[in-house]
DRENDO-1510 file (C-alpha; in Angstrom, 1 decimal, always signed):
<recs>
REC; n; res; u; v; w
REC; 1; MET; +89.7; -39.0; +224.7 .
REC; 2; LEU; +93.1; -39.1; +223.0 .
REC; 3; LYS; +94.9; -35.8; +222.4 .
REC; 4; SER; +96.7; -35.2; +219.1 .
REC; 5; MET; +100.3; -36.1; +219.3 .
REC; 6; ARG; +103.1; -33.8; +218.2 .
REC; 7; PHE; +106.5; -35.3; +217.4 .
REC; 8; ARG; +109.6; -33.2; +218.0 .
REC; 9; PRO; +113.3; -34.2; +217.8 .
REC; 10; ARG; +115.0; -34.8; +221.0 .
REC; 11; SER; +117.5; -32.1; +221.8 .
REC; 12; ALA; +121.1; -33.3; +222.1 .
REC; 13; ASN; +121.9; -31.3; +225.2 .
REC; 14; GLY; +118.4; -30.8; +226.5 .
REC; 15; ASN; +118.6; -27.0; +226.0 .
REC; 16; ALA; +115.1; -25.6; +225.7 .
REC; 17; ALA; +116.1; -23.1; +223.2 .
REC; 18; GLN; +117.0; -25.8; +220.7 .
REC; 19; LYS; +113.8; -27.8; +221.0 .
REC; 20; GLY; +112.2; -28.6; +217.7 .
REC; 21; GLN; +115.4; -28.0; +215.6 .
REC; 22; LEU; +116.7; -30.9; +213.4 .
REC; 23; PRO; +120.4; -31.6; +213.7 .
REC; 24; SER; +122.5; -30.8; +210.6 .
REC; 25; PRO; +123.0; -33.9; +208.4 .
REC; 26; GLY; +126.5; -35.4; +208.2 .
REC; 27; GLY; +128.8; -33.7; +205.7 .
REC; 28; PHE; +126.5; -30.7; +205.3 .
REC; 29; THR; +129.1; -28.2; +206.5 .
REC; 30; ARG; +131.7; -29.7; +204.2 .
REC; 31; ILE; +129.4; -29.5; +201.1 .
REC; 32; LYS; +128.5; -25.9; +201.8 .
REC; 33; SER; +132.2; -25.0; +202.1 .
REC; 34; VAL; +133.0; -26.7; +198.8 .
REC; 35; ARG; +130.2; -24.7; +197.1 .
REC; 36; ASP; +131.4; -21.4; +198.5 .
REC; 37; ASN; +134.9; -22.1; +197.4 .
REC; 38; ARG; +133.7; -22.9; +193.8 .
REC; 39; LEU; +131.8; -19.6; +193.7 .
REC; 40; VAL; +134.8; -17.6; +194.9 .
REC; 41; LYS; +137.0; -19.3; +192.2 .
REC; 42; LEU; +134.5; -18.6; +189.5 .
REC; 43; VAL; +134.3; -14.9; +190.4 .
REC; 44; VAL; +138.1; -14.6; +190.6 .
REC; 45; ILE; +138.4; -16.2; +187.1 .
REC; 46; LEU; +135.9; -13.8; +185.6 .
REC; 47; ILE; +137.6; -10.8; +187.1 .
REC; 48; ILE; +141.0; -11.9; +185.7 .
REC; 49; LEU; +139.5; -12.4; +182.2 .
REC; 50; TRP; +137.9; -9.0; +182.4 .
REC; 51; LEU; +141.1; -7.3; +183.5 .
REC; 52; PHE; +143.3; -8.9; +180.9 .
REC; 53; ASN; +140.9; -8.4; +178.0 .
REC; 54; PRO; +142.2; -5.5; +176.0 .
REC; 55; LEU; +138.9; -5.0; +174.1 .
REC; 56; ARG; +136.8; -4.8; +177.3 .
REC; 57; PHE; +136.0; -1.1; +176.8 .
REC; 58; VAL; +135.4; -1.1; +173.1 .
REC; 59; ASN; +131.8; -2.3; +172.8 .
REC; 60; PHE; +130.5; -0.5; +175.9 .
REC; 61; TYR; +132.3; +2.8; +176.1 .
REC; 62; SER; +133.2; +3.7; +172.5 .
REC; 63; LYS; +131.7; +7.0; +171.4 .
REC; 64; HIS; +132.4; +6.2; +167.7 .
REC; 65; LYS; +130.2; +4.2; +165.4 .
REC; 66; PRO; +131.9; +1.1; +163.8 .
REC; 67; HIS; +133.5; +1.9; +160.5 .
REC; 68; TYR; +132.7; -0.4; +157.6 .
REC; 69; PRO; +134.3; -0.3; +154.1 .
REC; 70; PRO; +132.1; +1.4; +151.4 .
REC; 71; SER; +129.6; -0.9; +149.7 .
REC; 72; ARG; +130.0; -1.8; +146.1 .
REC; 73; LEU; +128.6; -4.1; +143.5 .
REC; 74; PRO; +130.1; -7.6; +143.4 .
REC; 75; GLY; +131.9; -7.0; +140.1 .
REC; 76; SER; +133.5; -3.6; +140.9 .
REC; 77; LYS; +136.3; -2.4; +143.1 .
REC; 78; HIS; +135.4; +1.3; +143.0 .
REC; 79; THR; +132.4; +3.5; +142.5 .
REC; 80; ILE; +132.0; +6.7; +140.4 .
REC; 81; ALA; +129.9; +9.5; +141.8 .
REC; 82; SER; +127.3; +11.3; +139.5 .
REC; 83; ALA; +125.7; +14.6; +140.4 .
REC; 84; SER; +123.0; +14.0; +137.8 .
REC; 85; PRO; +120.0; +11.8; +138.6 .
REC; 86; PHE; +119.9; +10.7; +135.0 .
REC; 87; ILE; +122.2; +7.8; +134.8 .
REC; 88; TYR; +122.5; +6.0; +131.4 .
REC; 89; PRO; +125.3; +4.7; +129.2 .
REC; 90; PRO; +126.7; +6.7; +126.2 .
REC; 91; ILE; +124.1; +5.6; +123.6 .
REC; 92; GLU; +126.4; +6.6; +120.8 .
REC; 93; ASP; +128.7; +3.7; +121.7 .
REC; 94; ALA; +126.0; +1.2; +120.5 .
REC; 95; ASP; +127.5; +1.3; +116.9 .
REC; 96; ILE; +130.9; +0.4; +118.3 .
REC; 97; LEU; +129.7; -2.2; +120.8 .
REC; 98; ARG; +127.8; -4.1; +118.0 .
REC; 99; LYS; +131.1; -4.7; +116.2 .
REC; 100; ILE; +132.9; -6.0; +119.3 .
REC; 101; ASP; +132.6; -9.7; +120.0 .
REC; 102; ILE; +130.5; -10.2; +123.1 .
REC; 103; ASN; +133.2; -12.4; +124.6 .
REC; 104; ASP; +135.5; -9.4; +124.6 .
REC; 105; LEU; +133.1; -7.5; +126.9 .
REC; 106; VAL; +133.5; -9.9; +129.8 .
REC; 107; HIS; +136.4; -11.6; +131.6 .
REC; 108; LYS; +136.3; -15.4; +131.6 .
REC; 109; VAL; +137.8; -17.4; +134.5 .
REC; 110; ALA; +138.3; -21.2; +134.0 .
REC; 111; GLY; +137.5; -23.4; +136.9 .
REC; 112; HIS; +139.3; -26.6; +138.0 .
REC; 113; ASP; +136.5; -28.7; +136.4 .
REC; 114; GLY; +136.8; -26.9; +133.1 .
REC; 115; SER; +133.8; -24.7; +133.6 .
REC; 116; LEU; +133.8; -21.0; +132.8 .
REC; 117; THR; +132.8; -18.2; +135.1 .
REC; 118; TYR; +132.0; -14.8; +133.6 .
REC; 119; LYS; +133.1; -11.7; +135.4 .
REC; 120; SER; +132.9; -8.1; +134.6 .
REC; 121; LEU; +136.0; -6.5; +133.1 .
REC; 122; ASN; +136.2; -4.5; +136.3 .
REC; 123; PHE; +137.6; -7.6; +137.8 .
REC; 124; LEU; +140.9; -6.6; +136.2 .
REC; 125; ASP; +140.9; -3.1; +137.6 .
REC; 126; ASP; +143.8; -1.7; +139.6 .
REC; 127; GLU; +143.0; -1.5; +143.3 .
REC; 128; ASP; +144.1; +2.1; +143.2 .
REC; 129; PRO; +141.3; +4.1; +141.5 .
REC; 130; PHE; +143.7; +6.9; +140.5 .
REC; 131; LYS; +146.0; +4.5; +138.7 .
REC; 132; GLN; +143.0; +2.9; +137.0 .
REC; 133; LYS; +141.7; +6.2; +135.8 .
REC; 134; ILE; +145.1; +7.2; +134.3 .
REC; 135; LYS; +145.2; +3.8; +132.5 .
REC; 136; GLU; +141.8; +4.2; +131.1 .
REC; 137; ASP; +142.4; +7.8; +130.0 .
REC; 138; ASN; +145.3; +6.7; +128.0 .
REC; 139; GLU; +143.3; +3.8; +126.5 .
REC; 140; ASN; +140.4; +6.1; +125.6 .
REC; 141; ALA; +142.7; +8.5; +123.8 .
REC; 142; ALA; +144.2; +5.8; +121.8 .
REC; 143; SER; +141.1; +3.9; +120.5 .
REC; 144; ASP; +137.4; +4.4; +120.2 .
REC; 145; GLU; +136.9; +0.7; +120.8 .
REC; 146; ALA; +138.8; +0.9; +124.1 .
REC; 147; ARG; +136.8; +3.9; +125.1 .
REC; 148; ALA; +133.5; +2.1; +124.4 .
REC; 149; LYS; +134.6; -1.0; +126.3 .
REC; 150; ASN; +135.7; +1.2; +129.3 .
REC; 151; HIS; +132.4; +3.0; +129.3 .
REC; 152; PHE; +130.6; -0.3; +129.1 .
REC; 153; LYS; +132.3; -1.8; +132.1 .
REC; 154; ASN; +132.2; +1.3; +134.2 .
REC; 155; GLN; +128.5; +1.9; +133.9 .
REC; 156; GLU; +127.8; -0.4; +136.9 .
REC; 157; LYS; +130.1; +1.8; +139.1 .
REC; 158; ILE; +128.1; +4.9; +138.7 .
REC; 159; VAL; +126.1; +6.0; +141.8 .
REC; 160; TYR; +124.1; +9.1; +142.4 .
REC; 161; LYS; +125.7; +11.6; +144.8 .
REC; 162; PRO; +123.6; +14.8; +144.8 .
REC; 163; LYS; +125.1; +18.2; +145.9 .
REC; 164; LEU; +121.9; +18.8; +148.0 .
REC; 165; SER; +120.1; +15.9; +149.6 .
REC; 166; LYS; +116.8; +17.8; +149.3 .
REC; 167; ASN; +116.9; +17.2; +145.6 .
REC; 168; TYR; +117.0; +13.4; +145.9 .
REC; 169; PRO; +114.3; +11.8; +143.6 .
REC; 170; LYS; +111.5; +10.0; +145.2 .
REC; 171; ILE; +111.1; +7.7; +142.2 .
REC; 172; VAL; +113.7; +6.2; +139.8 .
REC; 173; ILE; +112.7; +4.8; +136.4 .
REC; 174; VAL; +114.7; +1.7; +135.5 .
REC; 175; THR; +115.3; +0.2; +132.0 .
REC; 176; ALA; +117.7; -2.2; +130.5 .
REC; 177; VAL; +118.4; -1.6; +126.8 .
REC; 178; ASP; +119.8; -4.0; +124.1 .
REC; 179; PHE; +122.2; -2.5; +121.5 .
REC; 180; ASP; +121.6; -5.6; +119.3 .
REC; 181; LYS; +117.8; -5.2; +119.2 .
REC; 182; TYR; +117.3; -1.5; +118.5 .
REC; 183; SER; +119.1; +1.0; +116.3 .
REC; 184; THR; +121.2; +3.7; +117.9 .
REC; 185; LYS; +118.6; +6.3; +116.8 .
REC; 186; SER; +115.8; +4.2; +118.5 .
REC; 187; LEU; +117.9; +3.7; +121.6 .
REC; 188; ALA; +118.4; +7.4; +121.9 .
REC; 189; LYS; +114.6; +7.9; +121.5 .
REC; 190; ILE; +113.9; +5.4; +124.3 .
REC; 191; VAL; +116.3; +7.0; +126.7 .
REC; 192; GLN; +115.3; +10.5; +125.9 .
REC; 193; ASN; +111.6; +9.6; +126.6 .
REC; 194; ARG; +112.5; +8.6; +130.1 .
REC; 195; VAL; +114.7; +11.6; +130.6 .
REC; 196; ASN; +111.9; +13.9; +129.5 .
REC; 197; TYR; +109.4; +12.3; +131.9 .
REC; 198; ALA; +111.8; +12.2; +134.8 .
REC; 199; HIS; +112.8; +15.8; +134.3 .
REC; 200; GLU; +109.1; +16.8; +134.3 .
REC; 201; HIS; +108.5; +15.3; +137.7 .
REC; 202; ASN; +112.0; +15.5; +139.4 .
REC; 203; TYR; +112.5; +11.7; +139.2 .
REC; 204; GLY; +115.7; +9.8; +138.4 .
REC; 205; ILE; +116.5; +7.4; +135.7 .
REC; 206; TYR; +118.8; +4.4; +135.6 .
REC; 207; VAL; +119.5; +2.7; +132.3 .
REC; 208; ARG; +122.0; -0.1; +131.6 .
REC; 209; TRP; +123.0; -2.3; +128.7 .
REC; 210; ILE; +121.4; -5.7; +128.9 .
REC; 211; GLN; +124.7; -7.2; +127.9 .
REC; 212; GLU; +126.3; -5.8; +131.1 .
REC; 213; PHE; +124.6; -8.5; +133.2 .
REC; 214; ILE; +126.2; -11.5; +131.6 .
REC; 215; PRO; +128.4; -12.0; +134.7 .
REC; 216; GLU; +125.4; -12.0; +137.0 .
REC; 217; LEU; +123.6; -14.5; +134.8 .
REC; 218; ASN; +126.9; -16.4; +134.2 .
REC; 219; SER; +125.7; -17.5; +130.7 .
REC; 220; MET; +125.5; -16.2; +127.2 .
REC; 221; ASP; +122.3; -18.2; +126.6 .
REC; 222; TYR; +120.1; -15.7; +128.4 .
REC; 223; LEU; +120.7; -13.0; +125.8 .
REC; 224; GLY; +119.2; -14.9; +122.8 .
REC; 225; ASP; +116.1; -16.3; +124.7 .
REC; 226; GLN; +113.0; -14.1; +124.9 .
REC; 227; GLU; +111.9; -15.6; +128.3 .
REC; 228; LYS; +115.3; -16.1; +129.9 .
REC; 229; SER; +116.4; -12.5; +129.0 .
REC; 230; LYS; +113.7; -11.2; +131.3 .
REC; 231; TRP; +115.8; -12.1; +134.3 .
REC; 232; VAL; +117.9; -9.0; +133.5 .
REC; 233; ARG; +115.1; -6.9; +134.8 .
REC; 234; LEU; +115.7; -8.0; +138.4 .
REC; 235; PHE; +119.5; -7.5; +138.3 .
REC; 236; CYS; +119.0; -4.1; +136.7 .
REC; 237; MET; +116.5; -3.1; +139.4 .
REC; 238; ARG; +118.8; -4.2; +142.2 .
REC; 239; ALA; +121.7; -2.3; +140.6 .
REC; 240; ALA; +119.5; +0.8; +140.5 .
REC; 241; MET; +118.8; +0.4; +144.2 .
REC; 242; PHE; +122.5; +0.4; +144.8 .
REC; 243; ALA; +122.9; +3.6; +142.7 .
REC; 244; PHE; +120.0; +5.4; +144.3 .
REC; 245; PRO; +120.0; +4.2; +147.9 .
REC; 246; GLU; +117.8; +7.0; +149.3 .
REC; 247; ALA; +115.0; +6.8; +146.6 .
REC; 248; GLU; +111.6; +5.7; +147.8 .
REC; 249; TRP; +110.3; +3.8; +144.8 .
REC; 250; PHE; +111.8; +2.1; +141.7 .
REC; 251; TRP; +109.7; +1.6; +138.6 .
REC; 252; TYR; +111.1; -0.8; +136.1 .
REC; 253; PHE; +109.6; -1.0; +132.6 .
REC; 254; ASP; +111.1; -2.5; +129.5 .
REC; 255; GLN; +112.8; -0.9; +126.5 .
REC; 256; ASP; +109.7; -2.0; +124.5 .
REC; 257; GLY; +107.7; +0.9; +125.9 .
REC; 258; LEU; +107.4; +4.6; +126.1 .
REC; 259; VAL; +105.8; +7.1; +128.5 .
REC; 260; THR; +102.9; +8.5; +126.5 .
REC; 261; ASN; +101.4; +11.0; +129.0 .
REC; 262; MET; +104.1; +13.3; +130.4 .
REC; 263; LYS; +101.7; +15.2; +132.6 .
REC; 264; VAL; +100.8; +12.2; +134.8 .
REC; 265; ASP; +102.8; +12.3; +138.0 .
REC; 266; LEU; +103.3; +8.6; +139.0 .
REC; 267; TYR; +103.6; +9.4; +142.7 .
REC; 268; SER; +100.2; +11.1; +143.1 .
REC; 269; TYR; +98.6; +8.9; +140.4 .
REC; 270; LEU; +99.5; +5.6; +142.1 .
REC; 271; LEU; +101.8; +5.7; +145.1 .
REC; 272; THR; +100.1; +7.8; +147.7 .
REC; 273; PRO; +98.2; +5.7; +150.3 .
REC; 274; ASP; +94.8; +6.8; +148.9 .
REC; 275; SER; +95.8; +6.1; +145.3 .
REC; 276; LEU; +97.2; +2.6; +146.3 .
REC; 277; ARG; +94.0; +1.7; +148.1 .
REC; 278; ILE; +91.8; +2.7; +145.1 .
REC; 279; ALA; +94.0; +1.0; +142.5 .
REC; 280; ALA; +94.6; -2.3; +144.3 .
REC; 281; LEU; +92.5; -5.2; +142.9 .
REC; 282; LYS; +91.2; -7.0; +146.0 .
REC; 283; GLU; +90.8; -10.8; +146.0 .
REC; 284; GLN; +92.3; -10.9; +142.5 .
REC; 285; PRO; +93.5; -14.4; +141.4 .
REC; 286; ILE; +97.3; -14.6; +141.2 .
REC; 287; ILE; +96.8; -16.8; +138.1 .
REC; 288; PRO; +93.9; -15.3; +136.2 .
REC; 289; PRO; +91.1; -15.9; +135.7 .
REC; 290; ASN; +90.2; -18.6; +138.2 .
REC; 291; GLY; +93.3; -19.2; +140.4 .
REC; 292; LEU; +92.7; -20.3; +143.9 .
REC; 293; ILE; +95.3; -18.0; +145.6 .
REC; 294; LYS; +94.1; -14.4; +145.6 .
REC; 295; THR; +95.3; -11.0; +146.8 .
REC; 296; TYR; +94.0; -10.0; +150.2 .
REC; 297; LYS; +90.8; -8.2; +150.6 .
REC; 298; ASN; +92.0; -5.9; +153.4 .
REC; 299; ILE; +95.2; -4.0; +152.7 .
REC; 300; GLN; +97.3; -1.4; +154.4 .
REC; 301; PRO; +98.7; +0.9; +151.7 .
REC; 302; THR; +101.7; +1.8; +153.8 .
REC; 303; ASN; +102.6; -1.8; +154.0 .
REC; 304; MET; +102.5; -2.4; +150.2 .
REC; 305; ASN; +106.0; -2.8; +148.7 .
REC; 306; LEU; +105.3; -4.5; +145.4 .
REC; 307; ILE; +103.0; -3.5; +142.6 .
REC; 308; PHE; +102.3; -5.8; +139.6 .
REC; 309; THR; +100.0; -6.1; +136.6 .
REC; 310; GLN; +98.7; -9.1; +134.7 .
REC; 311; SER; +97.9; -10.1; +131.2 .
REC; 312; GLU; +94.8; -12.3; +130.7 .
REC; 313; SER; +96.7; -15.4; +131.9 .
REC; 314; MET; +99.7; -14.5; +134.1 .
REC; 315; ILE; +101.6; -11.9; +136.0 .
REC; 316; GLU; +103.8; -9.7; +133.8 .
REC; 317; THR; +107.0; -8.1; +134.9 .
REC; 318; ASN; +107.7; -5.9; +131.9 .
REC; 319; SER; +106.4; -3.1; +134.2 .
REC; 320; PHE; +106.4; -3.3; +137.9 .
REC; 321; ILE; +107.2; -1.1; +141.0 .
REC; 322; VAL; +109.1; -1.9; +144.2 .
REC; 323; ARG; +109.4; +0.2; +147.3 .
REC; 324; ASN; +113.0; +0.7; +148.4 .
REC; 325; ASN; +113.0; -0.7; +151.9 .
REC; 326; GLU; +114.2; -3.9; +153.6 .
REC; 327; ILE; +111.3; -6.0; +152.3 .
REC; 328; GLY; +111.5; -4.7; +148.8 .
REC; 329; ARG; +115.2; -5.3; +148.5 .
REC; 330; ALA; +114.9; -8.7; +150.1 .
REC; 331; VAL; +112.2; -9.8; +147.7 .
REC; 332; ILE; +114.3; -8.7; +144.7 .
REC; 333; ASP; +117.3; -10.6; +146.1 .
REC; 334; SER; +115.3; -13.8; +146.8 .
REC; 335; TRP; +113.5; -13.5; +143.4 .
REC; 336; ARG; +116.7; -13.4; +141.4 .
REC; 337; ALA; +118.5; -16.1; +143.5 .
REC; 338; LYS; +120.3; -18.9; +141.6 .
REC; 339; LEU; +117.7; -21.4; +142.8 .
REC; 340; TYR; +115.0; -19.7; +140.8 .
REC; 341; LEU; +117.4; -18.5; +138.0 .
REC; 342; ASP; +118.4; -22.1; +137.1 .
REC; 343; TYR; +115.0; -23.8; +137.7 .
REC; 344; ASN; +113.9; -25.2; +134.4 .
REC; 345; ASN; +110.2; -25.4; +135.2 .
REC; 346; PHE; +109.7; -21.7; +135.1 .
REC; 347; PRO; +108.6; -21.3; +131.5 .
REC; 348; TYR; +108.3; -17.5; +131.7 .
REC; 349; GLY; +111.4; -16.8; +133.7 .
REC; 350; PRO; +110.9; -14.2; +136.5 .
REC; 351; ASP; +107.1; -14.0; +135.7 .
REC; 352; SER; +106.7; -17.6; +136.7 .
REC; 353; ALA; +109.1; -17.2; +139.7 .
REC; 354; ILE; +107.2; -14.3; +141.2 .
REC; 355; THR; +103.9; -16.2; +140.6 .
REC; 356; HIS; +105.3; -19.1; +142.6 .
REC; 357; ILE; +106.6; -16.7; +145.4 .
REC; 358; LEU; +103.2; -15.0; +145.8 .
REC; 359; GLN; +101.3; -18.3; +145.9 .
REC; 360; TRP; +103.6; -20.1; +148.4 .
REC; 361; HIS; +104.8; -17.2; +150.6 .
REC; 362; PRO; +101.8; -15.5; +152.3 .
REC; 363; PHE; +104.1; -12.8; +153.8 .
REC; 364; VAL; +105.3; -11.7; +150.4 .
REC; 365; LEU; +101.7; -11.8; +149.1 .
REC; 366; SER; +100.6; -9.6; +152.0 .
REC; 367; LYS; +103.1; -6.9; +150.8 .
REC; 368; ALA; +102.0; -7.0; +147.2 .
REC; 369; ILE; +99.1; -5.6; +145.1 .
REC; 370; ILE; +98.0; -6.2; +141.6 .
REC; 371; VAL; +96.6; -3.2; +139.6 .
REC; 372; SER; +94.9; -2.8; +136.3 .
REC; 373; PRO; +97.3; -3.2; +133.4 .
REC; 374; ARG; +96.3; +0.2; +132.0 .
REC; 375; THR; +97.7; +1.8; +135.2 .
REC; 376; ILE; +101.3; +1.2; +134.3 .
REC; 377; ASN; +101.4; -1.5; +131.6 .
REC; 378; SER; +99.0; -0.7; +128.7 .
REC; 379; PHE; +99.6; -3.2; +125.9 .
REC; 380; TYR; +99.8; -1.6; +122.5 .
REC; 381; SER; +97.6; -3.0; +119.8 .
REC; 382; GLU; +96.6; -1.5; +116.4 .
REC; 383; THR; +93.4; -3.6; +116.3 .
REC; 384; ILE; +91.7; -2.0; +119.4 .
REC; 385; SER; +88.7; +0.2; +118.8 .
REC; 386; PRO; +88.5; +3.6; +120.6 .
REC; 387; ALA; +84.9; +2.7; +121.5 .
REC; 388; ASP; +86.3; +0.0; +123.9 .
REC; 389; LYS; +88.2; +2.4; +126.1 .
REC; 390; THR; +85.7; +2.3; +129.0 .
REC; 391; THR; +85.6; -1.5; +129.1 .
REC; 392; ASP; +89.0; -2.6; +128.0 .
REC; 393; HIS; +91.4; -2.5; +131.0 .
REC; 394; MET; +94.2; -4.3; +129.2 .
REC; 395; HIS; +95.2; -2.3; +126.1 .
REC; 396; TYR; +96.6; +1.1; +125.4 .
REC; 397; PHE; +94.4; +4.0; +124.6 .
REC; 398; PRO; +95.5; +7.7; +124.0 .
REC; 399; GLY; +95.9; +9.4; +127.3 .
REC; 400; ASP; +97.3; +6.4; +129.2 .
REC; 401; LEU; +100.5; +6.8; +131.1 .
REC; 402; LEU; +102.5; +4.2; +129.3 .
REC; 403; ALA; +102.4; +2.0; +126.1 .
REC; 404; LEU; +104.3; -1.2; +125.9 .
REC; 405; TRP; +104.7; -3.7; +123.0 .
REC; 406; PRO; +106.3; -6.8; +124.6 .
REC; 407; SER; +105.0; -9.3; +122.0 .
REC; 408; CYS; +106.9; -7.8; +119.0 .
REC; 409; SER; +108.8; -10.7; +117.5 .
REC; 410; SER; +111.6; -9.1; +115.6 .
REC; 411; SER; +113.8; -6.0; +115.8 .
REC; 412; THR; +112.1; -4.6; +112.6 .
REC; 413; GLU; +108.6; -5.0; +114.1 .
REC; 414; CYS; +109.7; -3.5; +117.4 .
REC; 415; GLU; +111.3; -0.5; +115.6 .
REC; 416; LEU; +108.1; +0.1; +113.6 .
REC; 417; ILE; +105.9; +0.1; +116.7 .
REC; 418; LEU; +108.3; +2.4; +118.4 .
REC; 419; GLN; +108.0; +4.9; +115.6 .
REC; 420; LYS; +104.2; +4.7; +115.6 .
REC; 421; VAL; +103.9; +5.2; +119.4 .
REC; 422; SER; +106.4; +8.1; +119.4 .
REC; 423; GLY; +104.7; +9.7; +116.4 .
REC; 424; ASP; +107.9; +9.6; +114.4 .
REC; 425; ASN; +107.2; +8.2; +110.9 .
REC; 426; SER; +110.5; +9.2; +109.4 .
</recs>
């Protein structure tokens, strides 16, 4: 019977201690030596680079946080601190601003191709804020028109800087007003309404002239178009976030509206987790009444950053709420991007754009809810019967928080509705 055979290499010198060991292949020692030399050279090079790098200690051992220049809006070189949470332009300037050519309220820069770029008059400011203030003080003393123009351009610079951080408002009400649409008396009534409500609940307000946003829109055409002018809402909202960086929520609603129930605290009424959960319309079509894409059935109120309402056929942005966090700001920035701003197939401007975003971007949809219009966007109508109050979730009834009249077709009609809603028949 054959035994299994084991093969072992023959020892070169017959030494029993080396039996079973393979001889080193030719050149092995030289290869190992070359590798060792390369490793040593690499280590030496890294040490030299480390020793001669003057910044080697900065990132790892610095006890100081990096210092960045103060943030500011694109059109301004400086900011102006306000201790008051009620930020709005001098409404009395409306009479003067109407008489000034709109082209004199912006700075135009001609491009190489002959195109015009609109910039804020702040583009011409002196880099030194003290020199600029002296210059403006002299201009203001010399002319009411110069004073109104300086107030107009400086409004975007104003940011809220409270004396005590504990007084910071949780909610800021945002509105853009048009001095060509409403009389000075009506503009004062619109702003005063927001001040009264904000004061009642320790909120802030942020009001800007619509005409201030021509540089951001880079076109005069937006002002005279009912749908295109809606884009101002987003730029005004983003500017408010800059002016009140520590606020939790921002509520934009148009100048064509008034708070009608001063006792309702928006935060407890809608923005607490329990209130959000109750108010959210689950599985609501984005395009009513039968759209295929719907809001989610299961929501986490703490993750909701966008609150919208709808008319019978579309999302409306004449009143909407955004949480002031990374997601809320990012959505506003994306929503107002030039790609959407210049897209001709959005017939209702930002209303169409946000409808597109919610339908095609599930992440944004997961952060948004739709609530009943009467929550924050009751549509005013004189033909509604009080008997319909329990079944009509669209129109304004006495006791609702807000009344809006976005469909008024002329300044005269808008003024008349404002007088009726405010109870002023003078």
